[in-house]
Each structure stands twice: as C-alpha cells, then as structure tokens.
N, C-alpha and C positions, 0 to 999 in steps of 0.2 A: 225226690223221687225221681225227677227226669234231667236233672245231672247227673245223677249215679248211673243213672242206667248209658250216661255217652260215655262218662269219663271208662266204661267195664265194658264197655263198646271198641272205644276206640281202642284202650291198652292189651284187647284183646283181639287185632284185626291184622288175618291173614291176607294174605291177594287173592283174589275167589280165582280164577283158571292157571292155580302154575306156575301163576310167572305171567303171562301171559300180558301184553294192551288190551282191556274188556273196560267194558262200558260198567258194568257193573261194579269195577275196582273204581269207575271214574263219577259214580253215584254218591260212594264215598266220601273222593277228594270234596265236590262238591259239598257238601256237605262239613264235614271240616271249612272248608274256601267261606264257606256262609258264614258258620259257627263264629271265624276267627274276625267273618268284617262285622258283624254284631257287637264285639269285642265280650266277645265271650275266654277271651285268655291266651296269652303268646303260646302255650303248647298248645294250641290248634295248627298253630302254622308251623314249630317243629318240630309233629307228629304227622301234616301235610308235607316236608317238604322230606324228609326222608323214606318214606312211601316212593313218593312223585322219585327222589332221587337214586333208589332201586332199577324204574325203568328205562329213564328220560338219562341216556350221559352226558361226559362235557361236551362233546362233539352235538347235540342235537339228534342223534339215532336214537331211536326207542327198543327198547326191549323188548321181544315179544310182539312184535307189530308185524304184520308183514302188509302193502301197500296194494301187492297185485292179487289180494284178498278182495278186493272192494267193497268191504262192509262199511255202512256208516257204524252200523256201532262201536268201529273202535275209533271213532273222533273223536267222540262225545267227553271221554279223560282229556284230550285238549283244553276242556273249557278254564280247568285253574291252572293254563298255564301263563292266560294274561297277570293273573292277579301276582302270578307268585317273577314276573317280568321283575311286575314293578315292586313285587316288597323287597324284591333279596339285590338284579343288577344282573344275575345272574346270565349270559349268552345261551345256556343250551335250550333255553325254557321259550327266545323267542325261534332259535333253529328249528326244534321242536315243531314248533307248531309251521314253518316254513312246510317243513316235511307232512304236514296233513295238510294244508293248502293245497303243497302238489296232489296228494291223490283226487282231493273232489276236480281240481282242473283234468281229472284223465277219465273220474268218475263216470258210469255207462251210467244213457240215460236215458229215458221213452224220446217217442217220439212226443211230449207232451215237456217234457225238457225236465222231466222230473226225473234227480238219482233212483235206479238202481235198489232197492233199500238192497239186497247184496248181487253181488257175481253172480251168487248161489240161488237169486231170486228173480232172474230175467224179466224185466217189464213192469213189475212190482213195486208198489207205493206202497209204505206202512206209515200211521200214528208213529210210532214209536222213530223212525228213521227223517221228520220234519227233529226232532227236540236234540237227533244226536247229529246232526249237522248243520241246521239252519242256523242257530245261532250264534257256533263259534268261526261260519262262513262273513256273518257280518259285521260280529268281531273284527274278525282278519281284515276285510276288505276294508269297515273305518282305519283302520290304524297303520296301514301300508298300500293299501290303491286307494285312498279318498274317496271309496265309498262305491266304486264299480259296480261290485256285487248286489247288492240292495236293489236292484231291477229285479236278480237274478229269483233271489231269497221272496220278494213277490209274489216275483209269479209260481214261485212253485206252493207257496200256500192259496192262493190265491184259482192252482190248478184242483188242489185239496179240496178245498172250499167247495164247487164248482160238479168235484164230482162223488166227494164222501159222506157228503152230509145229507143226513135225512129230516128231508122239509116236514113231514109227521113230525118228528119226538124234540127234533134237535140237534139231536145225537151224529156223531160221526163212528164210520164203520171200519174199522180196524185196518181192511186191505183195503186194493183197489189192481187188481189184472188187469194190466190195459191189452193182451196179448187174447184173454178169454181162455185161457189155456188148461190152469191150472187145474183140480180137483175141486179147491175149497168157491171157486170163484163164480158167483152167477154168469150165466152164458151171456144172456143180456147188456149185462150193467159193466161183470168184472168185478161188482160187491162181493166181499167177505159175507159172510150171516148175520152177527151177530153183534150188540154194542158192551164191545166186554169196556169194564172200564178205566183199565190201564194203559186201555191205545189210546183214552178221553185223555187221559190223565196223563202223559206224555207231549199231546195238543199242544193241553192246554199252560204246563209249563214252557213251550212252548215258547208259546204268545206274549207270557208274563215275560221272561225275558228278553226277548226281542224288544217287549217296549220300556223295558231297562233300555235294550245295547242302544237300541237309533232315538238319534238327538233329541231333544227337543225341541220343537216348528218345524220335523221332519215331516212331510206326506206320512208316510210310512207309516211312524209312530202309531198315528189317528187309526188309520186302518188297521194295525194290528190291539189297537187297545175296543175297538168295532167289532173287533169277534170274540177279542177274549170278554166281553160283555154280552157278546151273546153266546157265546159257549159256555161261559156265569150262567147264566136264567135259564139254561137246559139243563144242566147239571146239576143243580141246584132243587128242581123240581120233583130231584126223585133222591133226596138226601135224603137218610133213614129219621126217624125217631128217636136214637142215640145218635147221631151227627155221622154214622159213619155212609159210603158205599155200596151196592153188592158188587161182587164181580162181573155180574151180568145186568149191567144196571136195570136197562127196562123191565125184569120178569124177579123183581123182588121177592115173589109170593112162593114162586113156584120150586118145589122140590131139589133139595139139592143143595139151591144157591147163596151163598155167605156170605156177612159180612168184607170185607177186604183192606189189608192191611193200607199197600203198598200206595191204590186211589183215591185212598181218605187221603193224605199224604200228603200227592200231588195236589189233589184239589187244595188241600189249601195254604200250602204252598206258591198257590197261585192265583188262589186271592187274597189270601196277608199282604202278599204283595203287590200285587193289582191296586189295593187300597191302599198303598204307603207311597206307588205312585201318581196317585191319588185320578187313576184311570176306574174306582168299581168303590161305593157305594161304603159308608163306616158299617151298615146293616149288611154285608157280605162279610167282611172281615169281619161279625161278631161270630157270625154262623161259621164261617170256618177256624176261631177258637174253638169252637163249641164242637168241631168236628177232632178237633185234636185233642179235648180234650173226653170225650169219646172213647176216642184208641187209646192215649194214657190208661183208661179208665176198664176199658174189656181187656183190649190184651197186651197192659206193663204192669200196670194193679193185680191184674184180675188174669193173668198168665202162668202156666203152670212154676214158672221162675221166676218168680215175684221180685218186679224193680230191673231186672237185667238184660229178660227179654220183650222183643219185641212181636207177639205170632201173627196168625190170619194173613203173613203170604202167600201171593200163587208166586210158587219157585216159578217154572216160566211158561211163558205161551207164544203161542207164536202160531205160521202160519202154516201149510204144506211138510216134506220134508228133504233127509242132506242124508243120504241114502242107508236108508231103513232107520237114521241118526232116533231120531225121535219116537217112528212111528207116525200116523197119517195125521198131518193139523185139520180138523176137515171148519175148524173157526165155527161151528156147531157150537150152541148149549151145550149138550153132556160135554167136552169137548172142555171147553173154560171151565168148566165147574167139577172136572175131574180130575184134574191139573195139581198134583201133591203140593200142598200148603206145610209150610215149615217160618218154623222163628231165626230173624236176625239176620237175613237173607237184607246186602243192601240195597238193592231193588226197595228195598219196604225202607231199611233204615235208615239209605240217604236220604231221600225226599223229607224223610222225620225230620232228618237234625234241620233241612234247607229250610222247613217249612219254623221250628224249632225258631231259629234264625230269624226268621222275618217277624216271629209273634214279637221277640225282644227288643229288636228292631223299633217296633210297634212301641211300644213299653210295656 
C-alpha cells in the first residue's frame, strides 16, 4: 500500500509553484533523497535529479529563485544539493549551494541576531524558518567554512528556546515579533497566540537534522539532542489515541479541531531519526511507528481515493498578510482550524516520505 502510494505520487508530481524555487518542492525533493538513502531504489535518485535539474542550471543559477526576496523558505530546497553533489560529482550543485549561502550572509536579522522569516515580515521569527535555513547553514559551514557558522546556528536556536518556548505546556509558539508591531503579536511578549502543530513539527525536524549534521563529540550535537528530547516529551503528551496530533495541539477536544497529517508525519520523522541517531529511546520510536500506522490507516487507506492520496493536510498557515493576498492571519485557534484541508500536498507527503525512509532504515 505505502509503496504503491509513493510510486503513484512521485510519477505524477508537478512543480508546486509553476517552476518557482520553493520549500514545497523542497519537501518532495528531500522525501525522494531520504528514501533513496534508505535503499529504496535508484529510480528515486533519477527522479530527484530530473526534478532538481529543471531548476538548477549547469552554472549553478537557480530558475525561479530571487535572492532579494530574502525568504528563508527559499533555502530549504537546497538541502538535497549536498547529496546530489556527492552522488553525481556534477559541479552545478556546489555552485547553487554557494548562491544560497550568499543569501544567508546578507539576510536581514533581528536585533537578537535571528534571521527575519522573510523581508516582507520584518523583525519576525517563525519556527518554520529554523527548519528552512539552519540545517543547510550548518552543513554548508562544516563543508566549506570549517564550521565557522555553527555558533550562529546554535545562537539562533538558543534565542528561540528562550523566547518562544512555553514553560507551562513545553510547547512552542509559532511566531515572535521583536518589534511587537504585528497585529497577531502579543504587545508584551511579541508571541503569537496558538500552538500550531506543524510549526512545532518544523522545529522538531530541524533539531533532528542538526543532530545528524553536527559531528559526534561536538558540544552542539548534545545541545540539539537535549532540545529534541525535551520537545519530544512535551509533544508526546498531546498524541491522540489513534497516534495522530491535532491541528492546534493543546486543544484536542475543542470543536473544529482535527487530526492533521503533516505534523504527524513530521513528528514521526523526527522521533524515528532521533532513535536511529541514538538520542531518543526505543519507546519513542515505537510510538512514532504507531503514528505512521495511524496516519496510513486514517488518511491513505481510509481516504476517499484509497491508496493513492494522503488526506488531512492543512494547505497553508502563516501569520499576518502580504498585500491582502491571504486575508489577515491572526494566529488564533479559529484561524488555524479554518484553513483549507487538502490531499497530497507536499508539505504533508514530503515529511511522510522522510518518516517512512527512517522507519525502513531502522528495519
């Protein structure tokens, strides 16, 4: 069932934003890369090369990428370039990595030294952006800069832990506005109101990936492992009996809330990977396997298109607005549960593929 779903999805995949370089395609790319690394077939590498080479040209330029947008979302799709560089020897991938690194050199920052989420969201830090940018920055710095940027990566995570972690629940707020000027931001704390599960999922995946990227024995690896253990303990307290997590994590019984696919896949990925890397226990991994099984049972086997679609995916959620494009996103419970729910969006299927790759690597 799962193999059939993945093959169907990969064979029918089309670029998410009409060819623009974007993190949605990046989630799909990383799903392909992880399944290939898990030994699931050379056809996955061939598909990955085909999709990436439509965007990344031989001179390293990236079609559909605009550095001056200063969007952290535009960094994430570059995660697979390290693997493609090593697998193929094609110099285009290293050249493209240098382009993305240059964005991060120039990217605007808060006074606390964290990257703005995007130029259009000044002074704002979102959990999403940690996953989008920091694993690539750490890996690049280790490969090309003797790890010089590792203190920067750790410092940004430390700031998020200090400012965005909720001590009562152990969960993390989606966004923080240093300027306190956004309509969604608490005027005293700068924090958004709700605990959106996918935002916390991005954060958990970032920590798991940083544990993998930072060399064994380096103090930062233990730091990220400790945070992954901490967020895992908090998140597992909100896991529902069917293994899934709700769209707004801490209000499972509130009318309108629902079991959401992308966050469930993200937590399964982070916890299985953490166990494979030796920093999370076997019970956590067993729970993550159960969550994947619950996701398949409810939203693939039990979905309206049996075996060929993953349902229950929140299409998009953010904070604020850009020129009236989205309507104002106020970070409330009503906002998050009111966003459209769709099938087969790569923000859900990509992490599902990553999680499935981790499950297969564990056996």
